[in-house]
N, C-alpha and C positions, 0 to 999 in steps of 0.2 A: 553493434546492434544488440539489442536486448531480446531475449527470447520471450515469446508470449507465455504468460502464466495460464496454465490450463486448470480448469476447475474440475473436481471429481464429479462424476455423474450424480444427479440427485437420487436419494434413496427412494425406492418404491414403497408405497404404503399398502402393499397387498398383504393380506393375512397369511400367516404361515400355515400351510395345510397340515402340518404335524401337530399343531397346538390348536385344538378345537375348543377347549374350555379354559377359562381363566382360573386363578386360584380361588376367587370368591365363589364361582359357580361350583367348583369341586367341594368346597367347604359346605355349601348349602345342600348339595346332593348327599354328602356323607352324613350330615345332621339329620336329614329326612329319613335316610335308610336306618340310622341308629335309633331314631324315635319309633319307627315302625317295628323294628326288631324288639325293642323294649316293651312296647304295647303287646306284641304277640307272646312274649315270655310271661308277662303279667297275666294275660288271659289264660294261658296254659296252667299257670300256678293256681289261679282261682278255680278253674274247671277241675283240676285234680283234687283240690281241697274239698270242693263240693261233692265230688264223687266219693271221696274217702269218708266224709261225714254221713252221707246218705247212701249207704250200701244196699238198701232195700231190705234190711233185716227188721223184723218186727219184734219188739221187746214187750213182754207182758210181765205183770207182777203176780201172776198166778203161781200156785204151788206146783212143784215138779211132781209128775206122776198123776195129776188129777184127770188127765184125759183118758186114763185106763180105769177109772173108778166106775162102779156100777151106778152110783147116784151121787148127788151133791153132798149129802150128809156123810157118806162114806169117804168122800174125798176130803172133806173138812176135818173129819175125825182123825185121819191119818196124817194131816199136815202138822209138822213139828212146830211151826211158828204159832199155831193156835192152841197148842197143848198147854194146859196149866195143871197145877197140882191139886186143884179143887175137884169136886164131885163131877163125874162125867154123866150122871144120870139126869141131871136137870139143866143141860145146856140148851140155850135157845139160839136159833139161827135166824137172822133177819135177811130176807131176800128181797 
């Protein structure tokens, strides 16, 4: 007599509960997270650059010490940038 050949039981096609994502899904999620992080870093860099350039300071080209002068003529006479070697009695100021 020959012994009957037994077949192994068929494999069940149930999903493995420990493996919820495939390799492709993990790669897509990692790429999205990386892209969001890169965008946030770029925005932070742009904000810091803008804040550094626009500190709220107001620069003028006026001579130093003119705010304490009694008049505009006195302030302009004491300004070293406007001093010249010529005669000071005939200076004209255009306002």
